[in-house]
N, C-alpha and C positions, 0 to 999 in steps of 0.2 A: 143290144145295149152298146153305147159308145165305149171305146176302150178307156177313156179318161174317167168315166163313171165306174167301170169295173175296177180300175186302178185305185180309186178313192175308197171304194167299199172294201177291197182286199187289204189296203194298208190301214184303214180304220180298225179292222179286227187285229191286224198284226201289232199295231202300236198299243192297243188296249191290252192284248195278251202279254206284251213285253213289259208294260207297267206292272201288271200283276206278278210277273216272274221276278222283276227287280225287288218288289216288296218281299217276296218269299226268300230271295237271296239274303236280304238284310235281316229278316227274321231269323233265318238259320244261323247267320254269322253271330248275331247277338246271343242266341242260345248257346252256341259253342264257346263263345267268349266268356260265358258265365262259369265255365269249368276252371278249376285251378290249373295254371300253366305248368307244364312239365318240361323236360328237356326237349328243345326243338319245337315246342307247340306255341310259344308266345307269338301272337300276331298272325299265325297261320290261317286263322279263320277269316281275317280281313284280306289277306293276300288271296285266299281262295275265292272270296266274293268278287274281287276285281277280275280274277282269271276266268270265272264263270261268265261274267258279263262281256268278255272278249274286248275289254277296253284298257288293257294293261299299259300299252305305250302312251296313250293319251293321259292316263292317270299319272304315270311316273313323271311325265313332262311338267305337270302342274303341281302335284302334291308330293312327289317323292316317296316317302315311307307311308305304307298303308296302316292306318289305325282307325279307331272307331269314328272319330270326328271327321277325318278326311274322307273315309269311305261313305259315311252317311251323306255328307255334303255332295260328293261326286255322283253317287248313284241316285240320290233322291232329288236334289235341288239345283245342281249346277247347270246354268243355262248354256255353258260352253260344251257340255257333254250331250251330243245329239241323242243318246239313249238314256238320259236320266228320266226319272218318273215325270218330272216337270215337262220335259220336251216330248215324252211319249203321249201324255195327256193332251198337250197342246196340239201335237200332230194329229192325234185321233179326232180332236174337235174340229180342226181345220178341214180334215178330209170329210167329216160328217157334214160340215157346213156346205162344202162344194156339192154334195149329193143329197142335200136336205130333202128334195122331193122324192128320192128313192128310198127314204127311211120312214118308218112309222113314227108317230109323235113320241111314243114311248122310248124308242131307241135314241132319237135325237135328244130328248130331255135327259136321259141317263148320261149321255156323253157331255152335253153342254153344261148340265148342273155340276158334273164332276170338275170340269175346268173352272167354273165360277167359284166353287167351294175351295178348290186348291188355291186360288188367288187370294182367299181370305185367311190362309194359314200363316202363322208366324214361324218362320224357318228356325229361329233360335229357340227351339222347344227342348224341354228336358226329356229324360229317358221315358218317363211314363207317357208323355204327350207323343213322343215318337212312336212308341208301341201302338198307340191308338191310331196314329197316322198310317202305320203299316196295315192295320186291320181295315182302315177306311179304304185304302188303295185296293185291297183284295175285294172289298164289298163293291167298289166301283166296277171292277171287272165282272163280278157275278151279276151285277145289275144290268150291264150292257149285254152280256151273254144271255141272260134270262129274257131280256126284252127282245133280242133277235129271235130266240127260240119260240117265244110265246106269241109274237105279233107280226113278224115279217112273212109276207107271202112267199110260198115255196117256189120261187122262180130263179132266174139266173142271178139276180142280185143276191138272193139268199145264199146261193152256191159260192159266190165270190166272198161273201162275209165269212162263211164257214171254212172256205179254203184258206184264207189268210190266217185264221186262228189256228188251223191244224198245222200248217207249215211252220208257224212261229213256235207252237207248242212242242213239235217234234224236235226242233233245234234246241229249245230250252231244256227239255228232259235229257237229251243226249249230253249237253254241256254239264249239267249238275251231276249226272252220273259219272262222267269221265273225271271231273275235278275231284270228286270224293275218292274215287278209286286210285287216282294217279298221284295226288299230291297232298291230301289232307293228313293222313296218318303218318306221324313221324317214324323214322327208322327204329327208334328206341322203344316203340310201342308194339306189342304183339298183335297180329291179326286175330280177331276174335276176343280181344281183351275188353276192358271196361270202356276205354275211350273209343275204340272201334265200334262197339255196340251202340254207344251214345250217338256217335256221328251218323251211323246208318239209320238209327231210329229218327234222328232229326231230319235227315234227308227225306225219309218216308213221310214224316209229318208235313214237311214243307211242300210236297207234291200231293198232299191230301190222300196218302196211300197207306198210312199206318194201320187203320182199321181193315182196309182191304187186304193187306198182307196177312193179318191174323185170320181173316176169313178163309183165305185161299190156302195157306200153308199150315196153320195151326201148330206152329212151333216157334222157337226163339229165332231172333233175327240172324240170318246168315247172308253174307255178301252175294253169293251166287243165286240165292233165292230172291233177293232184292233186285238183282240184275234181271232175273227171269221175269219178274213182275213188271219192271219198267221197260223192258225191251220186247218181250214176246207175248205177253198176256193181252189179248185183244179186249178182254173185259175191263181192263184198267184204262180209263179215259186218257190218261197222260202217257201211256206206253208208246214206244216207237211203232209197234204193230198197229195199235188203235189209231194213232195219228195218220199212219200211212194208209190204213183202210179208209179213213175219212177223206183224205186227199184223193185217193183213187175213186171213191164213190162220187164225190162232187165234180171231179174232172170228167168222169164218165157221163154224169148228168148234163154237164155243159156240152159235151160232145154230141149227145142226143138232141139237146135243145137247138144247137146250131147246125146239126146235120153233118158234122165233120169232126173226126178225131185227128189228133196230131201227136207231136213229139212228147208233149207233157203227159198225155194219157198212157202212151207206151212206156215212158220212163217210170211213172208212178206205179203202174201195174207190175213192172219188172221188180221194183223195190219191194212191193208187197209180196210178190211171189218168193223172193229170196228170204224174206223174214218168215214167211209161212213154212218154209222148208228147213228152218234152223232149229237146233236145240241149244240150250244154254251151255252144255258141255263143249260143243263145237266152238262156241264163241270164246270161252275161256281158254281152250286149247290154242286157238290162233292168236289170242291176246285181246282182252276187253278194250284196252286203250286204243289199239289199232282198229278194232271193229267200230268203236264209237266215233273216232275221228274220221274214219272213212264214211260213216253215215252222215256226219255233219257236213262234209264236203259234198256228198251226193245230194243231200237235202238243199244245200245252197245252189247247186247246179239245177235242181228241179225248179227252185224259185226263179232262176234266170230264164229257164225254158218257158215257164208259165207266163212270165212277163213278156217274152218275145211273142208268144202265141196269142195272148189275150189283152195285155195291158199297155202295149206301146202304140 
Protein backbone atom coordinates (compact mmCIF):
# COMPACT_ATOMS: atom_id res chain seq x y z
CA UNK A 1 0.00 0.00 0.00
CA UNK A 2 1.26 3.50 -0.84
CA UNK A 3 2.12 5.61 2.21
CA UNK A 4 -0.26 8.38 1.08
CA UNK A 5 -3.12 5.86 0.92
CA UNK A 6 -2.28 4.58 4.40
CA UNK A 7 -2.07 8.18 5.65
CA UNK A 8 -5.55 9.05 4.34
CA UNK A 9 -7.13 5.92 5.81
CA UNK A 10 -5.45 6.55 9.16
CA UNK A 11 -6.56 10.19 9.33
CA UNK A 12 -10.05 9.45 8.03
CA UNK A 13 -10.59 7.39 11.19
CA UNK A 14 -8.83 9.87 13.47
CA UNK A 15 -10.95 12.80 12.30
CA UNK A 16 -14.19 10.84 12.52
CA UNK A 17 -13.31 9.74 16.06
CA UNK A 18 -12.38 13.32 16.99
CA UNK A 19 -15.73 14.68 15.77
CA UNK A 20 -17.49 12.12 17.95
CA UNK A 21 -15.33 13.09 20.93
CA UNK A 22 -16.07 16.81 20.51
CA UNK A 23 -19.79 16.03 20.45
CA UNK A 24 -19.40 14.09 23.70
CA UNK A 25 -17.47 16.99 25.28
CA UNK A 26 -20.25 19.41 24.39
CA UNK A 27 -22.90 17.02 25.67
CA UNK A 28 -21.07 16.65 28.99
CA UNK A 29 -20.61 20.41 29.34
CA UNK A 30 -24.31 21.06 28.74
CA UNK A 31 -25.29 18.46 31.32
CA UNK A 32 -22.94 19.92 33.92
CA UNK A 33 -24.08 23.46 33.13
CA UNK A 34 -27.64 22.42 33.97
CA UNK A 35 -26.66 22.14 37.64
CA UNK A 36 -27.15 25.16 39.91
CA UNK A 37 -23.88 27.11 40.08
CA UNK A 38 -22.13 27.13 43.45
CA UNK A 39 -19.00 28.85 44.67
CA UNK A 40 -16.27 28.47 42.08
CA UNK A 41 -18.39 26.38 39.71
CA UNK A 42 -19.89 28.96 37.37
CA UNK A 43 -18.44 28.50 33.88
CA UNK A 44 -16.09 25.67 34.94
CA UNK A 45 -17.83 23.21 32.64
CA UNK A 46 -17.17 25.40 29.59
CA UNK A 47 -13.56 26.03 30.59
CA UNK A 48 -13.12 22.28 31.01
CA UNK A 49 -14.58 21.61 27.56
CA UNK A 50 -11.95 23.87 26.00
CA UNK A 51 -9.19 22.34 28.14
CA UNK A 52 -10.15 18.80 27.09
CA UNK A 53 -10.07 19.80 23.42
CA UNK A 54 -6.48 21.07 23.87
CA UNK A 55 -7.34 24.30 22.07
CA UNK A 56 -7.22 26.76 24.97
CA UNK A 57 -4.78 29.25 23.41
CA UNK A 58 -6.60 29.43 20.09
CA UNK A 59 -9.94 29.83 21.86
CA UNK A 60 -8.73 32.66 24.13
CA UNK A 61 -7.28 34.58 21.21
CA UNK A 62 -10.63 34.63 19.41
CA UNK A 63 -13.33 34.45 22.08
CA UNK A 64 -11.78 35.33 25.43
CA UNK A 65 -14.22 34.10 28.06
CA UNK A 66 -15.66 30.60 27.77
CA UNK A 67 -19.46 30.42 27.88
CA UNK A 68 -22.09 28.28 26.23
CA UNK A 69 -22.40 30.22 22.98
CA UNK A 70 -18.67 30.74 22.41
CA UNK A 71 -17.74 27.13 23.21
CA UNK A 72 -20.56 25.75 21.06
CA UNK A 73 -19.43 27.92 18.15
CA UNK A 74 -15.72 27.14 18.59
CA UNK A 75 -15.95 23.36 19.02
CA UNK A 76 -18.80 22.68 16.62
CA UNK A 77 -18.83 25.20 13.77
CA UNK A 78 -15.79 27.50 13.74
CA UNK A 79 -13.99 27.16 10.37
CA UNK A 80 -10.88 28.75 11.94
CA UNK A 81 -10.61 25.94 14.51
CA UNK A 82 -8.86 23.02 12.75
CA UNK A 83 -10.39 20.60 15.26
CA UNK A 84 -14.01 21.81 15.17
CA UNK A 85 -16.66 19.24 14.28
CA UNK A 86 -17.09 21.07 10.96
CA UNK A 87 -13.43 20.73 10.05
CA UNK A 88 -13.16 17.17 11.36
CA UNK A 89 -16.03 16.02 9.14
CA UNK A 90 -14.60 17.96 6.20
CA UNK A 91 -11.13 16.48 6.72
CA UNK A 92 -12.59 12.98 7.08
CA UNK A 93 -14.51 13.42 3.82
CA UNK A 94 -11.46 14.80 1.99
CA UNK A 95 -9.33 11.87 3.13
CA UNK A 96 -12.08 9.43 2.14
CA UNK A 97 -12.31 11.03 -1.32
CA UNK A 98 -8.56 10.63 -1.84
CA UNK A 99 -8.75 6.88 -1.13
CA UNK A 100 -12.24 6.28 -2.53
CA UNK A 101 -11.16 3.08 -4.29
CA UNK A 102 -9.77 1.65 -1.01
CA UNK A 103 -13.13 2.04 0.73
CA UNK A 104 -16.34 0.07 0.38
CA UNK A 105 -19.39 1.90 -0.91
CA UNK A 106 -20.91 1.78 2.57
CA UNK A 107 -17.95 3.49 4.24
CA UNK A 108 -17.72 6.18 1.55
CA UNK A 109 -21.44 6.92 1.70
CA UNK A 110 -21.40 7.17 5.50
CA UNK A 111 -18.61 9.77 5.37
CA UNK A 112 -19.83 11.67 2.31
CA UNK A 113 -23.47 11.81 3.43
CA UNK A 114 -22.37 13.16 6.81
CA UNK A 115 -20.54 16.08 5.22
CA UNK A 116 -23.43 16.83 2.85
CA UNK A 117 -25.94 16.72 5.71
CA UNK A 118 -23.74 18.99 7.83
CA UNK A 119 -23.73 21.62 5.08
CA UNK A 120 -27.52 21.75 5.20
CA UNK A 121 -27.56 22.60 8.93
CA UNK A 122 -28.50 26.01 10.26
CA UNK A 123 -25.77 26.99 12.73
CA UNK A 124 -28.03 29.45 14.56
CA UNK A 125 -29.96 26.59 16.17
CA UNK A 126 -31.73 26.68 19.52
CA UNK A 127 -30.82 24.39 22.41
CA UNK A 128 -33.15 21.57 21.38
CA UNK A 129 -31.80 21.59 17.84
CA UNK A 130 -28.24 21.64 19.13
CA UNK A 131 -28.89 18.59 21.32
CA UNK A 132 -30.18 16.80 18.20
CA UNK A 133 -27.04 17.91 16.35
CA UNK A 134 -24.87 16.38 19.08
CA UNK A 135 -26.71 13.06 18.76
CA UNK A 136 -26.48 13.26 14.98
CA UNK A 137 -22.68 13.67 15.21
CA UNK A 138 -22.40 10.63 17.46
CA UNK A 139 -24.55 8.66 15.01
CA UNK A 140 -22.24 9.67 12.15
CA UNK A 141 -19.25 8.20 13.99
CA UNK A 142 -21.20 5.03 14.76
CA UNK A 143 -22.27 4.72 11.12
CA UNK A 144 -18.71 5.08 9.81
CA UNK A 145 -17.30 2.72 12.46
CA UNK A 146 -20.02 0.17 11.76
CA UNK A 147 -19.50 0.35 8.01
CA UNK A 148 -15.76 -0.20 8.44
CA UNK A 149 -16.33 -3.15 10.76
CA UNK A 150 -19.06 -4.78 8.68
CA UNK A 151 -17.84 -4.22 5.12
CA UNK A 152 -14.08 -3.55 4.86
CA UNK A 153 -11.76 -6.37 3.81
CA UNK A 154 -9.46 -7.41 6.66
CA UNK A 155 -6.28 -6.24 4.97
CA UNK A 156 -3.67 -3.52 5.62
CA UNK A 157 -6.21 -0.82 4.78
CA UNK A 158 -8.49 -2.07 7.53
CA UNK A 159 -5.54 -2.05 9.94
CA UNK A 160 -4.78 1.61 9.20
CA UNK A 161 -8.44 2.54 9.66
CA UNK A 162 -8.59 0.80 13.03
CA UNK A 163 -5.17 2.07 14.05
CA UNK A 164 -6.18 5.70 13.54
CA UNK A 165 -9.36 5.26 15.55
CA UNK A 166 -7.52 3.58 18.44
CA UNK A 167 -4.76 6.21 18.65
CA UNK A 168 -7.29 9.04 18.66
CA UNK A 169 -9.60 7.34 21.14
CA UNK A 170 -6.75 6.68 23.58
CA UNK A 171 -5.82 10.37 23.54
CA UNK A 172 -9.44 11.43 24.00
CA UNK A 173 -10.13 9.12 26.95
CA UNK A 174 -6.95 10.25 28.70
CA UNK A 175 -7.82 13.92 28.27
CA UNK A 176 -11.38 13.67 29.54
CA UNK A 177 -10.24 11.66 32.57
CA UNK A 178 -7.44 14.09 33.41
CA UNK A 179 -9.54 17.24 33.12
CA UNK A 180 -12.29 15.83 35.34
CA UNK A 181 -9.86 14.77 38.04
CA UNK A 182 -7.58 17.80 37.84
CA UNK A 183 -9.78 20.85 37.34
CA UNK A 184 -13.53 20.31 37.38
CA UNK A 185 -14.34 19.90 41.08
CA UNK A 186 -14.09 23.25 42.95
CA UNK A 187 -12.03 23.37 46.14
CA UNK A 188 -15.19 24.19 48.12
CA UNK A 189 -16.83 20.91 47.07
CA UNK A 190 -16.04 17.64 48.89
CA UNK A 191 -14.67 14.65 47.02
CA UNK A 192 -17.48 12.10 46.97
CA UNK A 193 -20.14 14.80 47.37
CA UNK A 194 -23.18 15.35 45.19
CA UNK A 195 -21.42 17.47 42.56
CA UNK A 196 -18.46 15.09 42.37
CA UNK A 197 -20.82 12.12 41.92
CA UNK A 198 -22.78 13.88 39.18
CA UNK A 199 -19.61 14.87 37.32
CA UNK A 200 -18.16 11.35 37.40
CA UNK A 201 -21.47 9.82 36.27
CA UNK A 202 -21.63 12.37 33.44
CA UNK A 203 -18.11 11.46 32.34
CA UNK A 204 -19.04 7.77 32.36
CA UNK A 205 -22.16 8.51 30.34
CA UNK A 206 -20.22 10.52 27.78
CA UNK A 207 -17.74 7.71 27.13
CA UNK A 208 -20.61 5.19 26.98
CA UNK A 209 -19.40 3.48 30.15
CA UNK A 210 -22.08 4.11 32.79
CA UNK A 211 -23.81 0.76 32.30
CA UNK A 212 -20.46 -1.01 32.00
CA UNK A 213 -19.36 0.51 35.32
CA UNK A 214 -22.44 -0.90 37.05
CA UNK A 215 -21.89 -4.32 35.52
CA UNK A 216 -18.22 -4.46 36.56
CA UNK A 217 -18.26 -2.91 40.04
CA UNK A 218 -21.86 -3.22 41.25
CA UNK A 219 -21.53 -0.28 43.66
CA UNK A 220 -21.85 3.49 43.74
CA UNK A 221 -19.57 5.61 41.61
CA UNK A 222 -16.10 6.10 43.09
CA UNK A 223 -13.30 8.06 41.35
CA UNK A 224 -10.68 5.30 41.67
CA UNK A 225 -13.05 2.72 40.21
CA UNK A 226 -13.92 5.03 37.30
CA UNK A 227 -10.19 5.47 36.71
CA UNK A 228 -9.68 1.70 36.91
CA UNK A 229 -12.39 1.15 34.28
CA UNK A 230 -11.13 3.85 31.91
CA UNK A 231 -7.44 3.06 32.28
CA UNK A 232 -6.85 -0.63 33.00
CA UNK A 233 -9.97 -2.61 32.06
CA UNK A 234 -9.42 -4.17 28.62
CA UNK A 235 -13.09 -5.14 28.36
CA UNK A 236 -14.00 -1.44 28.22
CA UNK A 237 -13.59 -0.38 24.54
CA UNK A 238 -12.55 3.19 25.36
CA UNK A 239 -10.09 2.36 28.13
CA UNK A 240 -6.41 3.15 27.68
CA UNK A 241 -5.58 -0.56 28.01
CA UNK A 242 -8.15 -1.56 25.38
CA UNK A 243 -7.00 1.14 22.94
CA UNK A 244 -3.36 0.20 23.52
CA UNK A 245 -4.22 -3.46 22.89
CA UNK A 246 -5.94 -2.53 19.63
CA UNK A 247 -2.98 -0.37 18.56
CA UNK A 248 -0.54 -3.17 19.32
CA UNK A 249 -2.66 -5.79 17.55
CA UNK A 250 -3.04 -3.81 14.32
CA UNK A 251 0.60 -2.75 14.26
CA UNK A 252 1.63 -6.40 14.71
CA UNK A 253 -0.68 -7.36 11.83
CA UNK A 254 0.93 -4.70 9.65
CA UNK A 255 4.36 -5.98 10.63
CA UNK A 256 3.36 -9.49 9.60
CA UNK A 257 1.75 -8.29 6.35
CA UNK A 258 4.84 -6.33 5.32
CA UNK A 259 7.34 -8.80 6.72
CA UNK A 260 9.00 -6.22 8.94
CA UNK A 261 8.53 -4.89 12.42
CA UNK A 262 9.85 -1.55 13.53
CA UNK A 263 9.87 1.17 16.18
CA UNK A 264 6.09 1.55 16.31
CA UNK A 265 5.56 -2.13 17.15
CA UNK A 266 8.19 -2.06 19.87
CA UNK A 267 6.84 1.15 21.38
CA UNK A 268 3.19 0.00 21.29
CA UNK A 269 4.02 -3.36 22.87
CA UNK A 270 6.06 -1.65 25.59
CA UNK A 271 3.13 0.66 26.43
CA UNK A 272 0.73 -2.26 26.56
CA UNK A 273 3.11 -4.22 28.75
CA UNK A 274 3.39 -1.37 31.26
CA UNK A 275 -0.38 -1.01 31.46
CA UNK A 276 -0.82 -4.76 31.90
CA UNK A 277 1.45 -4.75 34.93
CA UNK A 278 -0.20 -1.82 36.71
CA UNK A 279 -2.81 -1.63 39.45
CA UNK A 280 -4.96 1.43 40.02
CA UNK A 281 -3.53 1.86 43.54
CA UNK A 282 -0.07 2.31 42.02
CA UNK A 283 -1.36 4.95 39.62
CA UNK A 284 -3.03 6.97 42.37
CA UNK A 285 0.04 6.70 44.59
CA UNK A 286 2.26 8.19 41.90
CA UNK A 287 -0.41 10.71 40.85
CA UNK A 288 -3.26 10.26 38.38
CA UNK A 289 -2.59 13.60 36.69
CA UNK A 290 1.08 12.73 36.19
CA UNK A 291 0.24 9.28 34.87
CA UNK A 292 -2.38 10.53 32.40
CA UNK A 293 -0.30 13.43 31.06
CA UNK A 294 2.60 11.01 30.65
CA UNK A 295 0.33 8.66 28.69
CA UNK A 296 -0.89 11.53 26.46
CA UNK A 297 2.71 12.47 25.64
CA UNK A 298 3.66 8.85 24.99
CA UNK A 299 0.62 8.32 22.76
CA UNK A 300 1.54 11.42 20.77
CA UNK A 301 5.10 10.12 20.33
CA UNK A 302 3.69 6.80 19.17
CA UNK A 303 1.57 8.62 16.59
CA UNK A 304 4.72 10.34 15.30
CA UNK A 305 6.59 7.03 15.12
CA UNK A 306 3.69 5.42 13.21
CA UNK A 307 3.76 8.34 10.77
CA UNK A 308 7.52 8.00 10.25
CA UNK A 309 7.31 4.25 9.73
CA UNK A 310 4.21 4.00 7.52
CA UNK A 311 2.65 7.31 6.52
CA UNK A 312 5.42 9.52 5.15
